[in-house]
N, CA, C and O atoms as a CHARMM CRD file, in Angstrom:
* protein
*
  296
    1    1 MET  N      0.81600  -1.19600   0.00000 PROA 1      0.00000
    2    1 MET  CA     0.00000   0.00000   0.00000 PROA 1      0.00000
    3    1 MET  C      0.85900   1.25700   0.00000 PROA 1      0.00000
    4    1 MET  O      0.47500   2.27100  -0.58400 PROA 1      0.00000
    5    2 VAL  N      2.00500   1.19900   0.64400 PROA 2      0.00000
    6    2 VAL  CA     2.88200   2.37000   0.65400 PROA 2      0.00000
    7    2 VAL  C      3.35700   2.68200  -0.76000 PROA 2      0.00000
    8    2 VAL  O      3.44800   3.84700  -1.14600 PROA 2      0.00000
    9    3 ASP  N      3.65400   1.65300  -1.52100 PROA 3      0.00000
   10    3 ASP  CA     4.09900   1.87600  -2.89900 PROA 3      0.00000
   11    3 ASP  C      3.02500   2.58700  -3.72300 PROA 3      0.00000
   12    3 ASP  O      3.34400   3.41400  -4.57800 PROA 3      0.00000
   13    4 ILE  N      1.76900   2.27100  -3.47000 PROA 4      0.00000
   14    4 ILE  CA     0.67800   2.95500  -4.17100 PROA 4      0.00000
   15    4 ILE  C      0.66500   4.43000  -3.78600 PROA 4      0.00000
   16    4 ILE  O      0.52400   5.30000  -4.64500 PROA 4      0.00000
   17    5 ALA  N      0.81100   4.70700  -2.49900 PROA 5      0.00000
   18    5 ALA  CA     0.83300   6.09700  -2.03200 PROA 5      0.00000
   19    5 ALA  C      1.98000   6.86200  -2.68000 PROA 5      0.00000
   20    5 ALA  O      1.81500   8.01800  -3.07100 PROA 5      0.00000
   21    6 ILE  N      3.14100   6.22300  -2.79400 PROA 6      0.00000
   22    6 ILE  CA     4.29200   6.86700  -3.42900 PROA 6      0.00000
   23    6 ILE  C      4.01500   7.10700  -4.90800 PROA 6      0.00000
   24    6 ILE  O      4.29400   8.18700  -5.42900 PROA 6      0.00000
   25    7 THR  N      3.46900   6.11000  -5.57600 PROA 7      0.00000
   26    7 THR  CA     3.19400   6.20300  -7.01300 PROA 7      0.00000
   27    7 THR  C      2.26500   7.36700  -7.34400 PROA 7      0.00000
   28    7 THR  O      2.46800   8.05900  -8.34200 PROA 7      0.00000
   29    8 VAL  N      1.25300   7.58500  -6.51500 PROA 8      0.00000
   30    8 VAL  CA     0.30100   8.67100  -6.79800 PROA 8      0.00000
   31    8 VAL  C      0.69600   9.98400  -6.12800 PROA 8      0.00000
   32    8 VAL  O     -0.01000  10.98500  -6.24800 PROA 8      0.00000
   33    9 GLY  N      1.82400   9.97500  -5.42200 PROA 9      0.00000
   34    9 GLY  CA     2.34200  11.21600  -4.85200 PROA 9      0.00000
   35    9 GLY  C      1.73100  11.64600  -3.53700 PROA 9      0.00000
   36    9 GLY  O      1.76200  12.82900  -3.19900 PROA 9      0.00000
   37   10 LEU  N      1.17400  10.70400  -2.78600 PROA 10     0.00000
   38   10 LEU  CA     0.60400  11.06200  -1.48700 PROA 10     0.00000
   39   10 LEU  C      1.71100  11.25400  -0.44300 PROA 10     0.00000
   40   10 LEU  O      2.75300  10.60400  -0.52800 PROA 10     0.00000
   41   11 PRO  N      1.50100  12.12500   0.52800 PROA 11     0.00000
   42   11 PRO  CA     2.48900  12.30400   1.58400 PROA 11     0.00000
   43   11 PRO  C      2.53500  11.06500   2.48500 PROA 11     0.00000
   44   11 PRO  O      1.51400  10.42600   2.73800 PROA 11     0.00000
   45   12 LEU  N      3.73400  10.74300   2.96100 PROA 12     0.00000
   46   12 LEU  CA     3.88400   9.59200   3.85300 PROA 12     0.00000
   47   12 LEU  C      4.10900  10.00700   5.30100 PROA 12     0.00000
   48   12 LEU  O      3.71500   9.29900   6.22800 PROA 12     0.00000
   49   13 THR  N      4.74000  11.14600   5.48700 PROA 13     0.00000
   50   13 THR  CA     5.10200  11.57900   6.84000 PROA 13     0.00000
   51   13 THR  C      4.48700  12.94500   7.13400 PROA 13     0.00000
   52   13 THR  O      3.97900  13.62300   6.24100 PROA 13     0.00000
   53   14 LEU  N      4.54500  13.32100   8.38600 PROA 14     0.00000
   54   14 LEU  CA     4.06400  14.65000   8.75900 PROA 14     0.00000
   55   14 LEU  C      4.90900  15.72400   8.07600 PROA 14     0.00000
   56   14 LEU  O      4.39300  16.77300   7.69000 PROA 14     0.00000
   57   15 GLU  N      6.19300  15.46100   7.93100 PROA 15     0.00000
   58   15 GLU  CA     7.07400  16.39600   7.23300 PROA 15     0.00000
   59   15 GLU  C      6.62100  16.56500   5.77600 PROA 15     0.00000
   60   15 GLU  O      6.65000  17.67100   5.23600 PROA 15     0.00000
   61   16 ASP  N      6.20700  15.46600   5.15000 PROA 16     0.00000
   62   16 ASP  CA     5.70300  15.53100   3.77300 PROA 16     0.00000
   63   16 ASP  C      4.46300  16.41900   3.67500 PROA 16     0.00000
   64   16 ASP  O      4.17300  16.97700   2.61700 PROA 16     0.00000
   65   17 LEU  N      3.74300  16.54400   4.77300 PROA 17     0.00000
   66   17 LEU  CA     2.55900  17.40600   4.81300 PROA 17     0.00000
   67   17 LEU  C      2.91700  18.87000   5.07100 PROA 17     0.00000
   68   17 LEU  O      2.04600  19.73900   5.10300 PROA 17     0.00000
   69   18 GLY  N      4.22300  19.13000   5.25500 PROA 18     0.00000
   70   18 GLY  CA     4.67500  20.49000   5.49500 PROA 18     0.00000
   71   18 GLY  C      4.96600  20.81100   6.94700 PROA 18     0.00000
   72   18 GLY  O      5.28900  21.95200   7.27600 PROA 18     0.00000
   73   19 LEU  N      4.85600  19.82100   7.82100 PROA 19     0.00000
   74   19 LEU  CA     5.11600  20.05200   9.23900 PROA 19     0.00000
   75   19 LEU  C      6.61800  20.17100   9.47600 PROA 19     0.00000
   76   19 LEU  O      7.37300  19.23500   9.21000 PROA 19     0.00000
   77   20 LYS  N      7.04000  21.31700   9.97300 PROA 20     0.00000
   78   20 LYS  CA     8.46400  21.53100  10.23200 PROA 20     0.00000
   79   20 LYS  C      8.82700  21.20400  11.67600 PROA 20     0.00000
   80   20 LYS  O      9.93600  20.74100  11.94600 PROA 20     0.00000
   81   21 HSD  N      7.91400  21.43700  12.59400 PROA 21     0.00000
   82   21 HSD  CA     8.17400  21.19500  14.01600 PROA 21     0.00000
   83   21 HSD  C      6.97800  20.46500  14.61900 PROA 21     0.00000
   84   21 HSD  O      5.84500  20.93800  14.53200 PROA 21     0.00000
   85   22 PHE  N      7.23500  19.31600  15.22800 PROA 22     0.00000
   86   22 PHE  CA     6.17500  18.54100  15.87100 PROA 22     0.00000
   87   22 PHE  C      5.92000  19.13400  17.25200 PROA 22     0.00000
   88   22 PHE  O      6.82800  19.22800  18.07800 PROA 22     0.00000
   89   23 LYS  N      4.67800  19.53000  17.48700 PROA 23     0.00000
   90   23 LYS  CA     4.28800  20.06800  18.79200 PROA 23     0.00000
   91   23 LYS  C      3.24100  19.13200  19.37000 PROA 23     0.00000
   92   23 LYS  O      2.10400  19.07500  18.90200 PROA 23     0.00000
   93   24 GLU  N      3.65100  18.39800  20.39900 PROA 24     0.00000
   94   24 GLU  CA     2.77700  17.37000  20.97600 PROA 24     0.00000
   95   24 GLU  C      1.40700  17.90700  21.33200 PROA 24     0.00000
   96   24 GLU  O      0.39700  17.27600  21.01600 PROA 24     0.00000
   97   25 ALA  N      1.35000  19.04800  21.97700 PROA 25     0.00000
   98   25 ALA  CA     0.05300  19.58700  22.41200 PROA 25     0.00000
   99   25 ALA  C     -0.89100  19.80600  21.22800 PROA 25     0.00000
  100   25 ALA  O     -2.09300  19.56500  21.33600 PROA 25     0.00000
  101   26 GLU  N     -0.34500  20.26100  20.10600 PROA 26     0.00000
  102   26 GLU  CA    -1.18200  20.48500  18.92800 PROA 26     0.00000
  103   26 GLU  C     -1.73100  19.16700  18.37400 PROA 26     0.00000
  104   26 GLU  O     -2.89700  19.09200  17.98700 PROA 26     0.00000
  105   27 TRP  N     -0.89100  18.13300  18.33800 PROA 27     0.00000
  106   27 TRP  CA    -1.33800  16.84900  17.81100 PROA 27     0.00000
  107   27 TRP  C     -2.27400  16.13300  18.76900 PROA 27     0.00000
  108   27 TRP  O     -3.12400  15.35200  18.34300 PROA 27     0.00000
  109   28 ARG  N     -2.12300  16.39300  20.04800 PROA 28     0.00000
  110   28 ARG  CA    -3.08700  15.83800  21.00600 PROA 28     0.00000
  111   28 ARG  C     -4.45000  16.49500  20.79900 PROA 28     0.00000
  112   28 ARG  O     -5.48200  15.83900  20.93900 PROA 28     0.00000
  113   29 LYS  N     -4.45900  17.78200  20.46900 PROA 29     0.00000
  114   29 LYS  CA    -5.71300  18.48800  20.17900 PROA 29     0.00000
  115   29 LYS  C     -6.35400  17.91300  18.91300 PROA 29     0.00000
  116   29 LYS  O     -7.57100  17.73300  18.86400 PROA 29     0.00000
  117   30 VAL  N     -5.55300  17.62700  17.90200 PROA 30     0.00000
  118   30 VAL  CA    -6.05300  16.99700  16.68200 PROA 30     0.00000
  119   30 VAL  C     -6.71900  15.66500  17.02800 PROA 30     0.00000
  120   30 VAL  O     -7.80100  15.35200  16.53100 PROA 30     0.00000
  121   31 ALA  N     -6.06200  14.89300  17.87800 PROA 31     0.00000
  122   31 ALA  CA    -6.60600  13.59200  18.28200 PROA 31     0.00000
  123   31 ALA  C     -7.93300  13.75800  19.02500 PROA 31     0.00000
  124   31 ALA  O     -8.86200  12.97600  18.82300 PROA 31     0.00000
  125   32 GLU  N     -8.01900  14.76800  19.87700 PROA 32     0.00000
  126   32 GLU  CA    -9.27200  15.03400  20.59200 PROA 32     0.00000
  127   32 GLU  C    -10.38200  15.38900  19.61300 PROA 32     0.00000
  128   32 GLU  O    -11.50000  14.88600  19.72500 PROA 32     0.00000
  129   33 LEU  N    -10.07500  16.24800  18.66100 PROA 33     0.00000
  130   33 LEU  CA   -11.07700  16.65500  17.66900 PROA 33     0.00000
  131   33 LEU  C    -11.53300  15.47300  16.82300 PROA 33     0.00000
  132   33 LEU  O    -12.70300  15.39100  16.45000 PROA 33     0.00000
  133   34 ALA  N    -10.61900  14.56100  16.52100 PROA 34     0.00000
  134   34 ALA  CA   -10.97400  13.37900  15.73400 PROA 34     0.00000
  135   34 ALA  C    -11.94700  12.47300  16.47900 PROA 34     0.00000
  136   34 ALA  O    -12.67800  11.69400  15.86600 PROA 34     0.00000
  137   35 CYS  N    -11.95000  12.58000  17.79300 PROA 35     0.00000
  138   35 CYS  CA   -12.82400  11.73400  18.61600 PROA 35     0.00000
  139   35 CYS  C    -14.08800  12.45100  19.06600 PROA 35     0.00000
  140   35 CYS  O    -14.79800  11.96800  19.94800 PROA 35     0.00000
  141   36 ASP  N    -14.37000  13.59100  18.47100 PROA 36     0.00000
  142   36 ASP  CA   -15.58300  14.34000  18.80800 PROA 36     0.00000
  143   36 ASP  C    -16.81400  13.45600  18.62000 PROA 36     0.00000
  144   36 ASP  O    -16.86100  12.63800  17.70100 PROA 36     0.00000
  145   37 LYS  N    -17.78600  13.61800  19.47200 PROA 37     0.00000
  146   37 LYS  CA   -19.00600  12.80100  19.41500 PROA 37     0.00000
  147   37 LYS  C    -19.72300  12.92300  18.06700 PROA 37     0.00000
  148   37 LYS  O    -20.44000  12.00400  17.67000 PROA 37     0.00000
  149   38 LYS  N    -19.54400  14.02600  17.37000 PROA 38     0.00000
  150   38 LYS  CA   -20.19700  14.23900  16.07700 PROA 38     0.00000
  151   38 LYS  C    -19.38100  13.65200  14.92000 PROA 38     0.00000
  152   38 LYS  O    -19.83900  13.65100  13.77700 PROA 38     0.00000
  153   39 ASP  N    -18.18800  13.16000  15.20900 PROA 39     0.00000
  154   39 ASP  CA   -17.32800  12.60800  14.16700 PROA 39     0.00000
  155   39 ASP  C    -17.67200  11.14600  13.91500 PROA 39     0.00000
  156   39 ASP  O    -18.28700  10.49300  14.75800 PROA 39     0.00000
  157   40 THR  N    -17.27900  10.64300  12.77400 PROA 40     0.00000
  158   40 THR  CA   -17.56300   9.24500  12.42200 PROA 40     0.00000
  159   40 THR  C    -16.62500   8.24400  13.09400 PROA 40     0.00000
  160   40 THR  O    -16.79100   7.03600  12.92300 PROA 40     0.00000
  161   41 MET  N    -15.65700   8.72100  13.84200 PROA 41     0.00000
  162   41 MET  CA   -14.72900   7.82900  14.54200 PROA 41     0.00000
  163   41 MET  C    -15.49700   6.84300  15.42900 PROA 41     0.00000
  164   41 MET  O    -15.02700   5.73600  15.69300 PROA 41     0.00000
  165   42 HSD  N    -16.66400   7.25500  15.87800 PROA 42     0.00000
  166   42 HSD  CA   -17.45300   6.40300  16.77300 PROA 42     0.00000
  167   42 HSD  C    -18.13500   5.25200  16.03400 PROA 42     0.00000
  168   42 HSD  O    -18.81000   4.43300  16.65800 PROA 42     0.00000
  169   43 ASN  N    -17.96800   5.18300  14.71900 PROA 43     0.00000
  170   43 ASN  CA   -18.48400   4.05700  13.94700 PROA 43     0.00000
  171   43 ASN  C    -17.54400   2.85900  13.99500 PROA 43     0.00000
  172   43 ASN  O    -17.88300   1.78200  13.50500 PROA 43     0.00000
  173   44 MET  N    -16.36800   3.04300  14.58200 PROA 44     0.00000
  174   44 MET  CA   -15.40600   1.94600  14.67200 PROA 44     0.00000
  175   44 MET  C    -15.98000   0.84900  15.57500 PROA 44     0.00000
  176   44 MET  O    -16.79000   1.13600  16.45600 PROA 44     0.00000
  177   45 PRO  N    -15.56600  -0.40100  15.36000 PROA 45     0.00000
  178   45 PRO  CA   -16.09700  -1.50700  16.15800 PROA 45     0.00000
  179   45 PRO  C    -15.46700  -1.60900  17.55800 PROA 45     0.00000
  180   45 PRO  O    -15.68900  -2.58200  18.27800 PROA 45     0.00000
  181   46 PHE  N    -14.68700  -0.59700  17.92600 PROA 46     0.00000
  182   46 PHE  CA   -14.08000  -0.55200  19.26300 PROA 46     0.00000
  183   46 PHE  C    -14.00000   0.91200  19.67500 PROA 46     0.00000
  184   46 PHE  O    -14.13700   1.80900  18.84200 PROA 46     0.00000
  185   47 THR  N    -13.78300   1.14300  20.93500 PROA 47     0.00000
  186   47 THR  CA   -13.70100   2.51000  21.43700 PROA 47     0.00000
  187   47 THR  C    -12.38200   3.14300  21.01400 PROA 47     0.00000
  188   47 THR  O    -11.30600   2.60900  21.28500 PROA 47     0.00000
  189   48 VAL  N    -12.48100   4.27200  20.35400 PROA 48     0.00000
  190   48 VAL  CA   -11.29700   5.01400  19.92900 PROA 48     0.00000
  191   48 VAL  C    -11.16200   6.22900  20.83500 PROA 48     0.00000
  192   48 VAL  O    -12.06800   7.05600  20.93400 PROA 48     0.00000
  193   49 THR  N    -10.02200   6.31900  21.48800 PROA 49     0.00000
  194   49 THR  CA    -9.77200   7.42800  22.40900 PROA 49     0.00000
  195   49 THR  C     -8.76500   8.39400  21.78800 PROA 49     0.00000
  196   49 THR  O     -8.03600   8.03300  20.86300 PROA 49     0.00000
  197   50 PRO  N     -8.72900   9.60800  22.29700 PROA 50     0.00000
  198   50 PRO  CA    -7.71100  10.55300  21.81500 PROA 50     0.00000
  199   50 PRO  C     -6.28700  10.00300  21.96300 PROA 50     0.00000
  200   50 PRO  O     -5.44400  10.23500  21.09700 PROA 50     0.00000
  201   51 ASP  N     -6.01800   9.28600  23.03800 PROA 51     0.00000
  202   51 ASP  CA    -4.68600   8.70400  23.21400 PROA 51     0.00000
  203   51 ASP  C     -4.36800   7.69900  22.11300 PROA 51     0.00000
  204   51 ASP  O     -3.24400   7.66700  21.61100 PROA 51     0.00000
  205   52 LEU  N     -5.34600   6.87900  21.73200 PROA 52     0.00000
  206   52 LEU  CA    -5.12700   5.91800  20.64300 PROA 52     0.00000
  207   52 LEU  C     -4.85000   6.63000  19.32200 PROA 52     0.00000
  208   52 LEU  O     -3.96900   6.22000  18.56600 PROA 52     0.00000
  209   53 VAL  N     -5.59500   7.68500  19.04700 PROA 53     0.00000
  210   53 VAL  CA    -5.40400   8.42800  17.80600 PROA 53     0.00000
  211   53 VAL  C     -4.03000   9.10200  17.80100 PROA 53     0.00000
  212   53 VAL  O     -3.31300   9.04400  16.80200 PROA 53     0.00000
  213   54 TYR  N     -3.67000   9.72900  18.89400 PROA 54     0.00000
  214   54 TYR  CA    -2.35500  10.37700  18.99700 PROA 54     0.00000
  215   54 TYR  C     -1.24100   9.34600  18.79600 PROA 54     0.00000
  216   54 TYR  O     -0.30900   9.57300  18.02400 PROA 54     0.00000
  217   55 ASP  N     -1.34500   8.21800  19.49300 PROA 55     0.00000
  218   55 ASP  CA    -0.32800   7.17000  19.35700 PROA 55     0.00000
  219   55 ASP  C     -0.24200   6.66800  17.92100 PROA 55     0.00000
  220   55 ASP  O      0.85000   6.36900  17.43700 PROA 55     0.00000
  221   56 ALA  N     -1.36800   6.57100  17.24000 PROA 56     0.00000
  222   56 ALA  CA    -1.38400   6.12200  15.85000 PROA 56     0.00000
  223   56 ALA  C     -0.69100   7.14100  14.93900 PROA 56     0.00000
  224   56 ALA  O      0.03900   6.75800  14.02500 PROA 56     0.00000
  225   57 ILE  N     -0.91200   8.41000  15.18000 PROA 57     0.00000
  226   57 ILE  CA    -0.25300   9.46100  14.39900 PROA 57     0.00000
  227   57 ILE  C      1.26200   9.35900  14.56600 PROA 57     0.00000
  228   57 ILE  O      2.00100   9.35300  13.58200 PROA 57     0.00000
  229   58 VAL  N      1.71600   9.28000  15.80500 PROA 58     0.00000
  230   58 VAL  CA     3.14700   9.23600  16.09700 PROA 58     0.00000
  231   58 VAL  C      3.77600   7.95800  15.54100 PROA 58     0.00000
  232   58 VAL  O      4.84400   8.00500  14.93000 PROA 58     0.00000
  233   59 ALA  N      3.12000   6.82600  15.74900 PROA 59     0.00000
  234   59 ALA  CA     3.67200   5.54900  15.28500 PROA 59     0.00000
  235   59 ALA  C      3.72800   5.48500  13.76100 PROA 59     0.00000
  236   59 ALA  O      4.72100   5.02600  13.19700 PROA 59     0.00000
  237   60 THR  N      2.67700   5.94000  13.09600 PROA 60     0.00000
  238   60 THR  CA     2.65300   5.91000  11.63700 PROA 60     0.00000
  239   60 THR  C      3.72900   6.81900  11.06100 PROA 60     0.00000
  240   60 THR  O      4.40300   6.45500  10.09800 PROA 60     0.00000
  241   61 ASP  N      3.89000   7.99300  11.64400 PROA 61     0.00000
  242   61 ASP  CA     4.92600   8.90600  11.17300 PROA 61     0.00000
  243   61 ASP  C      6.30300   8.26500  11.33700 PROA 61     0.00000
  244   61 ASP  O      7.12500   8.33800  10.42300 PROA 61     0.00000
  245   62 ALA  N      6.56700   7.64300  12.47500 PROA 62     0.00000
  246   62 ALA  CA     7.86400   6.99700  12.71000 PROA 62     0.00000
  247   62 ALA  C      8.09500   5.84900  11.72700 PROA 62     0.00000
  248   62 ALA  O      9.19600   5.70200  11.19600 PROA 62     0.00000
  249   63 LEU  N      7.07700   5.04500  11.48700 PROA 63     0.00000
  250   63 LEU  CA     7.20500   3.93600  10.53100 PROA 63     0.00000
  251   63 LEU  C      7.49500   4.44300   9.11900 PROA 63     0.00000
  252   63 LEU  O      8.33800   3.88500   8.41600 PROA 63     0.00000
  253   64 MET  N      6.81100   5.48100   8.71400 PROA 64     0.00000
  254   64 MET  CA     7.00300   6.00200   7.36500 PROA 64     0.00000
  255   64 MET  C      8.34700   6.71400   7.22200 PROA 64     0.00000
  256   64 MET  O      8.95300   6.67500   6.15100 PROA 64     0.00000
  257   65 GLN  N      8.81500   7.35700   8.27800 PROA 65     0.00000
  258   65 GLN  CA    10.15600   7.95100   8.23400 PROA 65     0.00000
  259   65 GLN  C     11.20200   6.85000   8.06300 PROA 65     0.00000
  260   65 GLN  O     12.12600   6.99000   7.26200 PROA 65     0.00000
  261   66 ALA  N     11.06000   5.76400   8.80900 PROA 66     0.00000
  262   66 ALA  CA    11.99100   4.63500   8.69900 PROA 66     0.00000
  263   66 ALA  C     11.91500   4.01400   7.30800 PROA 66     0.00000
  264   66 ALA  O     12.94400   3.66100   6.73300 PROA 66     0.00000
  265   67 PHE  N     10.73500   3.88100   6.77500 PROA 67     0.00000
  266   67 PHE  CA    10.54200   3.32600   5.43800 PROA 67     0.00000
  267   67 PHE  C     11.28500   4.18500   4.40400 PROA 67     0.00000
  268   67 PHE  O     11.99200   3.65800   3.54500 PROA 67     0.00000
  269   68 LYS  N     11.11900   5.50300   4.49500 PROA 68     0.00000
  270   68 LYS  CA    11.76000   6.40300   3.54200 PROA 68     0.00000
  271   68 LYS  C     13.28600   6.34100   3.67600 PROA 68     0.00000
  272   68 LYS  O     13.99600   6.37900   2.67200 PROA 68     0.00000
  273   69 ARG  N     13.78900   6.24600   4.90400 PROA 69     0.00000
  274   69 ARG  CA    15.25100   6.12600   5.10000 PROA 69     0.00000
  275   69 ARG  C     15.75900   4.84900   4.47300 PROA 69     0.00000
  276   69 ARG  O     16.78300   4.85200   3.79000 PROA 69     0.00000
  277   70 GLN  N     15.05000   3.75700   4.70200 PROA 70     0.00000
  278   70 GLN  CA    15.46300   2.46200   4.15700 PROA 70     0.00000
  279   70 GLN  C     15.42800   2.48600   2.63200 PROA 70     0.00000
  280   70 GLN  O     16.33800   1.98900   1.96900 PROA 70     0.00000
  281   71 LYS  N     14.36700   3.06900   2.09100 PROA 71     0.00000
  282   71 LYS  CA    14.21100   3.14300   0.63100 PROA 71     0.00000
  283   71 LYS  C     15.33800   3.98000   0.01700 PROA 71     0.00000
  284   71 LYS  O     15.81700   3.66800  -1.07300 PROA 71     0.00000
  285   72 ALA  N     15.76400   5.04600   0.71600 PROA 72     0.00000
  286   72 ALA  CA    16.82300   5.91400   0.22100 PROA 72     0.00000
  287   72 ALA  C     18.17300   5.20100   0.19600 PROA 72     0.00000
  288   72 ALA  O     19.01700   5.49500  -0.65000 PROA 72     0.00000
  289   73 VAL  N     18.37900   4.26200   1.12400 PROA 73     0.00000
  290   73 VAL  CA    19.63100   3.52200   1.20700 PROA 73     0.00000
  291   73 VAL  C     19.73600   2.51500   0.06200 PROA 73     0.00000
  292   73 VAL  O     20.82400   2.26000  -0.45400 PROA 73     0.00000
  293   74 HSD  N     18.61500   1.95600  -0.32000 PROA 74     0.00000
  294   74 HSD  CA    18.63200   0.92000  -1.36900 PROA 74     0.00000
  295   74 HSD  C     18.39300   1.54900  -2.66000 PROA 74     0.00000
  296   74 HSD  O     18.36500   0.86600  -3.68400 PROA 74     0.00000
């Protein structure tokens, strides 16, 4: 799936989205907003909390940064 994202030019990391400085408080706010009662996040088959969303953002960014580093080496 990552190769598809690369092929069509989608951003992989927060830096690719233009983020120059990661500010935890701002991303925690994003996670809170994503879990708003009016949002569709509540359609998930399990409870999604702001902490889960924040952790997913951080983990995905780290994985994609590592992927890009590895791809650059090969």
